[in-house]
N, C-alpha and C positions, 0 to 999 in steps of 0.2 A: 912717629914711633916704632921700634921692632916688630915685625912680626914671629920673633920667636921668642920663647919665655925667656931665652938668655941664660949663660952657663951659671948662673950664683944664685939660680934658684928660680920656683915656679911663678912667677909675678902678673897680676891678673893685667894690671892696663899696659900692659909691654906686648898683650898677645891676641888678637882679635879670638885666635884657634880656641886656646886657651881659655878664654871668659864661654865660651859658648860650651864647648866640654864639662866647665867646672859649673855652670847653670846645670845643664843637663843631668850631672851626678848628683847636687843638692837637692834638686827637685824630685829627681828618683828618689830619694830617698825619703822625701816625705811624702812620697806617694805610696809609701809601704803600709802606714798607719791607717791611711785611706783605703785603700784595697782589702784592708782587714774588717775594719769596723762598716763600710759603706757597703761592699760587695759581698763579701764571704761571709761575715756574721749575717746580714739580714737572711740571704739565700738557707744557712742553715737553719735558723729558726722557724724560715717559713715553711722549709722539707720536713720541720720536727714539729708541726701544727699549731706553733707560734700564733695567734691574733694576728692581723693586720694592722692593728693599731699599735699594739708593743711593737712589731718589726717597725711601721713608722717611726713613732719614737725613738729607737733605738738609732736610726740614723740622724732623729732630729736632735739628740745629744750629742752625738756624733760633730756635726756642724756647730752647735752649741760652742764647744771648744774652742771653736777658729772666732768666736763674735768678741770675745774682750782682748783678745791680743795686742789690740790698741794701748793698754795700758803696759804692757810688757815694752812695744814699741816706743814709749815715750821714755821709757828709761833705757833703753837702749840709746836714743839721740840726744838725751841728757849725761850719760854715765858711761864712759867707755875710756880703753888704756889706750890711748893714740899711738904710743910705740909701735905697735902691734896691729897698728891700722883699726877704723874707724868701725868695724864691726866683726872682724875676726875673731877676736873675743869671746864675744857673744855667740859667734855660729859654732864653734868649740863648746862651749858649754850647752847651747841646745842640742849639738848631736848626742852629748853625753847624757840630757835628760830624757832625750828620746830613747834611748837606750836602757835606761834606767826604768820608764815607762814598762816598757815590754819583759825586763824582768819582775816588775810588781806583778804583771799582767798572768804570767806563768805561774808564778807565787798562788793567784786566785785560784786558779784552774778551776772555770768554770764551765757548766753544762749548756747545751741548746734552749733549756727552759729555764733558765737562773737569769732571770731578767735584770735582776738588782744587780749582781754581780758583773753581767755584761756592761750595765749602763757604768759602772765603776772601772772595766778594763778599758769600755771604748773612751773615758773622760782622761786616763791616763796615757792611754799611746797617744790621743788626738790631741792632748794639751801639750807632750813633747812637740810631735809634727808640727802644730802649731807657732809653737816658740821658735824651732828652726824657720821658719818659712818666714818668719820677722824678718832673722838677722839676712835671710838670703836676699829677700826683696830690697833689705835697705843696703845692701850689697850692690846690687843690680843700679838700683838710682843713681849711685854713688861712683859705678865706674862705666858705667855703659853710656857711648855716645848717642845721641838722637837717632841717628843713621842705623846704629843696629839693634834699635830696640823691636824692631817686629821679628829681625830673624832671633834674637836672643828668647823674645817670646813661644817662638815655634820648640825653639830647643829645650826651653824650661819646661812647657808645659808638654812637649814630647815626650821627657823623661819621667814627667811626673804620670803621664799616662802610661809608661813603659812599667812604671815603679808600682801603680795601681794595678795595673793587667795582671803582672808578673804575681804581684803580693795576693790579689786576689785568687788567681788558680788556683795557687800553692797553697793557700789558704784553706782554702775550698776542701781541697784533697787533704789536707793536713787534719783539717776540723773533723770531715767524715771518719778517717781512717785510723788518725793517732790519738786524738782529742785535743785540748785549748794548751795543756801546757805544755807539750812538746811541742806544738805548731808557733807557738811565742816565741820558743828556746831555737829555734832552727832559723828566726830572722834575727838574731844577734850578730854572727858574722857580717853579714851584710850590712848592718848600719855600722859596724866598727869600719869599713873602709871607706866611707864618705868622712868619717870622723877622725882616723889618719892624714886624709887628704886635708881637711883642715887645718890641721897641725903643721905640715909641710908648706903649706901655700902661703904665699904676702900679697897685699893688695896692689901695694907699690914698694917700688924697689929702696933699701935704704931701711927699711922696716924691720924692728925686731923679728925673727923668728917665734922666740918663745922669752918670755919675759926676764931671763938670764943671761941671753944672748946680746950681742952686739946691734946697735941700730938704735933710732930715735923715728920719731914723729915725722909725716909727709909734711910738705907747704899745703898740699892739695886737701889733707883729712884736716888740718888745722883749720885751713879758711873756711870750710864748711862745718867744721863744729859750733853751736850755740852752748855758750857755758853757762845759759841760767834759762831757767823754765819761764818766770812771770816779768812780767813790764814789757814795752811796747817791742823792744829787740828782744824779748824773751821768745822762748821756743812754742810756748802755746799761742800767743798772737801772730805768729808767723803761720801757723799751722790754721787758726781759724780765718785768718784774711784770705790765705790761698784756699780752703777747704769751701768757704763761703760765699762763692764766686758764683755767678749763674749758672757758668757753664759746667760747675762743678756737680751743683746742686740738681740739675739736670741731667748730667751723668747719673748719680745717686739713683735717681727715680727711677730711670729706663733701667738700670740695673737691678734694681730691688723687684721688677714685676717680671724680668725673665727668670730670675733666681728664685723665685717664691715659685712659679711653675716647676724649674729642676728639682725644687725639693718636692712637691707633690709627687713627682714621676720616679726620682731615686728609687725609694722601696717601692714603687708601683712595678718598676721592670721585673726584680725578679720576684714579686708577687705572680704577675702573667706568665713568667717563664714556669713556675713549680706549680702554681695552681692551675692554668688554662692551657699551658704547652706539654705538662704534664714531665716536667725534667727533675732530673734528682739535684741534689747540693752540687755534688762533685760534677754531674753533666753541664749544670747550670755555669758554674764558678771557673768552669774550665774553657767551655764555650765562651763566656764573655770576656775571659782572659785571653783568648787565641786571640776574639776580633777587637781588644783595646790595645795588644802588642802590635797587631798588622795596622790598625788604624793611628796608633802612636808616631810610627816612621812616615808613613802617606800623608796624615794629618799636619807633620812637621814642615814637609814640604808644602802642602796644599796651605796652611794658613800662613806661612810665610809670603808665599805667592798672593793671596788675597789680600793682605795687608798692604802689600807695595803694590799691586794693581789698583784695588779698589780704594787703599787708605784704610786706616782701622776702624774707622767711623761705618761706612758703607758695610765694608767685612762683617761686622759685627750685626748691623741691621740684616743680611742676607742670611746669617744663622739661625737669628729669630724668626723670621719667616718660617726657614727649612723645618724648624722645630714644631710651629704651627701646622705646618702642612702634615707633617708625621702624623701630630696628633689628629688631625683631620680622617685619615688613613684608618689609622685606630680605633675612632670611634666607628666606621662606613663600613672597614672590609672584616668583622672579628670572622668571619668566615673564612677568610684566607689567611689569616696570621697567627691563627690556632695549629694552622698546619705548619710540620717544624721548620722547611726550608725558607719558609714567607718570614716566620717569626726571625730566622738568622739574619735578613735581611733587613729587617724593623731592628734589629740589634745592632747591627752593622753601621746604620745610619745613626742610632741613637749615640754609639760611641762616636762616631765622628763629629756628630754636632756641637757633644760634651768637651769632645778637646778643643774645635776650632773655637767655640765661645769664649773658650778661657785664651787661646792663644790670637783672637782678633782684638777681645777688649784690652786686654794688659798694657798695651802700648798707650790707651787713652787714660789709664791709670798713671801710667809713668809720665806722661806728657801734663798731667795736671797735677803734679806734687814736685814742691819745691825741693832742692837737694838737700837745703839748710836741716830740715827735718823728712828728709825722704823714705825713713823709716817709718815716722810716726803718720803722716798725709796717708802712704801709699796702703798701710796696714789698715787706715781708717775705713780707708775703700776696701779692702779684701774684707774686714769686719762686718763693714754695712753690706756686703753682696753675702755673706754668710749665715746673718741673723733671716734673713727672705728666707734661706734653703730650710734652715729650722725650722721655719713659722709654715713652710711648706709642709715638710714632712709630719708635723703635727696635725696638720688639716686633714691629712689622708684619712683619719679614723672618722672624723666629724661628717668628709663629703660621702661617706660611704666605703671606697675603697675597691676593691673588687665587685663587692654587692651593688653598686650602683654606678654602674662602670663608665657608662655616659657621661654622668655630673661630671666624674672626675676628671675624665681627658679632657670634657668641653671648658671644664675651668682652667686646666691646664693650658689648653690651645688659646683661650680668649686673653690671657694673662702674657703669652708671648705673642700675639699679635699687637696689644697694647704695648710691648716692650719695643718692638721692633720700629712701630711707630715714633716711639722716645727716641730711639737712636737717629730715625731719619731726621729731626729735628733738632738734633744736638749742634752746638754750635760752638765747637773747639776755641779756646784762646790764640790770637795771631803771634807771631814771634815779636812784633812791636808792643804788642798788650803785655808781653813777658816782661820785655825791658821797662816800660813804662810802670809795672807792680814792683818790679825793684828799685826802680827811682823813689815809687810811692815808701818802701819801706826803709829806704835810706830816710827820707825826710822826715818820717815818723820815730823810727827807732836810732839813729843815729848812722854809723858805720858798720853796716851790714853786708857782708860779701853778697854779689848780685847772683841769680839763678844762672847756671853754665848749661846750657844745651849740649 
């Protein structure tokens, strides 16, 4: 394949550089709603006297919006317009939906103590982001060769981290200075850029740019499309046979333990910054935004290197262990980290570990997913990753949060230890096992295209 996008358009399957840049851009876009709802809004609320429980619950609602996206994924795998590519029509629609969510949030114009309205705003913008995530992840499973998955994961979550950092910092300043309505409106032009790009690119050569232009469905897209949902050779059974393998179930367990711990600490970190280190909303969000921007680019390199050097499984194990060590420091060293410079160091570690956990574990999800139902299975893994985060965030209130700091940090640290053990014991399927599974699928359901790695 050519390493250039070609004279006739931006074609993902023909350019490695274009694939990396595209996934960076789309993940940047989905990072925007996360930066606002998970970084800026909690800090804004905490700085204005909202209780730890409500701050934690808002973060729980933010992640809850990502837990049911597997339903959308099932529609994406089953219904599409193949002449425009398997995923692109959905990607364009998801970008439009995300932009609409921001317009709705601006119309609601909540204040920092309007908890119910903030929940609605959070669900609006995060539902748009989650839908876009499904389309992009399905696209990644479709077009990425396995040898590029680790590097692409770095670009994907590097882009997301930049989006979260930039939007979190900008929204924190905007919320404090201009209010919610103006802040949400200012992000509309940002979201229009990836929307326009989704319209002008193609997945494969020869496909339609728009429904009324010339082109046709590619053989690759057609071969990996399952035209029915039920039956032994349908989408549902293919997904279940792949999802219920031992390696898949063990991965879900290890992932859930670490993500629950992350859910506890995601709202806890801004509480520590605003309540213990006495940072304002703007100071905290601009600080974490700057840190996230720096770690986004350094983490992209480190995460890609770790997955190549250690392999995705052991790289993820190392990150879970590092999380646990950070919790141990926060438990035992409060007299140190309440000092501003030390807390900045802890924020750098938190930001880096958060990014690396996604970069290093994402190739595992890709390798476990069957291309024929890539959006569905990959999204189920991601949905199962976000439900524990929502659970962990909701746990913050009854664990005691800042009023029972040692217990809160101890539970989070223990969960990360268990997650690290889980990844150490995970056994990924070998190439010959993948081929054997494809043979079993064909025997059970007829002529089904084998998974291409």
